[in-house]
Structures are given as structure tokens and as C-alpha cells.
C-alpha positions in Angstrom: 0.0 0.0 0.0 2.8 2.4 0.9 4.5 1.6 -2.4 1.4 2.5 -4.5 0.8 5.7 -2.5 4.4 6.8 -2.8 4.5 6.1 -6.5 1.3 8.1 -7.0 2.7 11.1 -5.1 5.9 11.1 -7.1 4.0 10.8 -10.3 1.8 13.8 -9.4 4.9 15.8 -8.8 6.3 14.9 -12.2 9.0 12.7 -10.7 9.7 9.1 -11.6 12.1 6.6 -10.2 12.8 3.0 -10.9 14.8 2.5 -7.7 13.3 1.5 -4.3 14.8 1.4 -0.9 12.5 -0.2 1.6 11.8 1.2 5.1 14.5 0.2 7.5 16.3 -1.4 4.6 14.2 -4.6 4.7 12.3 -5.7 1.6 10.2 -8.9 2.0 9.6 -11.3 -0.9 6.2 -9.7 -1.3 7.8 -6.3 -1.6 10.0 -7.5 -4.4 7.0 -9.0 -6.2 5.1 -5.8 -5.9 8.1 -3.7 -7.1 8.4 -5.9 -10.2 4.7 -5.5 -10.9 4.9 -1.8 -10.6 7.8 -1.5 -13.0 10.7 -0.9 -10.6 14.0 -2.1 -11.8 16.2 -1.9 -8.6 15.6 -2.6 -4.9 18.4 -1.8 -2.5 18.0 -3.5 0.9 20.3 -3.9 3.9 22.3 -6.7 2.4 22.2 -6.3 -1.4 21.2 -4.4 -4.5 18.7 -6.4 -6.5 18.2 -6.0 -10.3 14.5 -6.9 -10.5 14.3 -7.5 -14.2 17.2 -9.9 -14.4 17.1 -11.3 -10.8 20.8 -10.4 -10.4 21.8 -9.8 -6.8 24.9 -7.7 -5.9 25.7 -8.6 -2.3 27.0 -5.9 -0.1 25.7 -4.7 3.2 24.9 -1.1 4.0 27.1 0.8 6.4 25.3 3.7 8.0 25.3 6.6 10.4 21.6 7.5 10.9 19.7 10.0 13.0 19.5 7.6 15.9 23.3 6.8 15.8 25.7 8.8 17.9 29.0 9.7 16.3 31.0 7.8 18.8 34.7 7.5 17.9 34.5 3.7 17.8 31.5 3.8 15.4 33.2 6.3 13.1 36.4 4.1 13.1 34.3 1.0 12.4 32.6 2.7 9.4 35.9 3.7 7.9 37.6 0.3 8.4 34.6 -1.6 7.2 34.4 0.5 4.0 38.1 0.1 3.4 38.1 -3.7 4.0 35.1 -4.2 1.7 36.8 -2.2 -1.1 40.1 -4.0 -0.6 38.3 -7.3 -1.0 36.5 -6.1 -4.1 33.1 -6.0 -2.5 30.6 -3.2 -2.9 30.9 -0.3 -0.5 27.5 1.1 0.4 27.2 4.1 2.7 24.0 5.6 4.1 24.2 8.8 6.0 21.4 10.9 7.4 22.1 14.5 6.4 21.5 15.9 9.9 24.4 13.6 11.1 26.8 15.4 8.7 26.6 18.5 11.0 28.7 16.5 13.5 32.3 17.0 12.5 33.4 13.5 13.6 30.6 11.8 11.6 31.3 14.0 8.5 35.0 13.2 8.7 34.4 9.5 9.1 32.2 9.5 5.9 34.8 11.4 3.9 37.5 9.1 5.2 35.5 6.0 4.3 35.0 7.3 0.8 38.6 8.2 0.4 39.8 4.8 1.6 37.3 2.9 -0.6 38.5 4.9 -3.7 42.1 4.2 -2.7 41.4 0.5 -2.8 39.8 0.7 -6.2 36.1 1.2 -5.5 34.3 3.2 -8.2 31.3 5.4 -7.5 27.9 4.3 -9.0 24.3 5.1 -8.3 21.6 2.6 -7.6 19.9 3.6 -10.8 22.9 2.4 -12.8 22.2 -1.1 -11.7 18.8 -1.2 -13.5 20.0 0.8 -16.6 20.4 -1.0 -19.9 23.7 -2.8 -19.9 23.7 -2.6 -16.1 26.9 -3.1 -14.1 
């Protein structure tokens, strides 16, 4: 129901997307089925990015600093090290950051360091939409 309502609101605003990120990063099998029926091409959940047309699954967990997270030094360090390790192993690096958290200097620096380290280890920036594009990734 939320999916249909959200799609209708976007359409009324003249906006269109083929990418869906479920609430709390969890998409049930029913959600995936509904997304396919509604013409979505990508679903990004907590553990993977799913190309709905092909069934391809790109495994890679999301690393995040959200509004409920405190920018503790250990959490910031874990974010940076996790992103670096994933990139070094050739795995996707997926970062989710609540914009309000970026006001905190430690959190902002951790995100920038995670990006720099991932790029250093060969990660390349892409968008979720590029997964569902013709030719894909």
C-alpha cells in the first residue's frame, strides 16, 4: 500500500524513479514481487542491491550513520575500516548517511575518510539507478 501511494505522489509531482529502498532497509519477498509488478528495476536493501528485471543480486551490506546513531569514535572508526576492508576485497561499499548527522564533525570526517579509503582500494562510484540501466553493471 505504501508503495502504491508513494509512486502516486511522485507521479503527481512529475517525478519518476525505478529504484526503491525499503523502510528500515528490509524488503520482503512480497515487496520484491510488488516492485516488479509496478515496473521498478532496482531494490536496494540492507544486504544487497537487486536488479529486479534480471534477478541479479549484488551482495554488499549497507554501512550507515543514521539519525539515531551517535557519532562515537569507535562507530566512526568501524565505518571507515569496514568500507576500506570491503573495497580491498573487491566487495561493494554502500554508505548511508542521514544529512543531519553530517553536521557533526566526527561523523562527517568518518564518511569522507570511508569514501577516500574505498576509492584508494579501487572502488568506483555508482548510483543505484545504474544497476537497472540497460547494460547494467
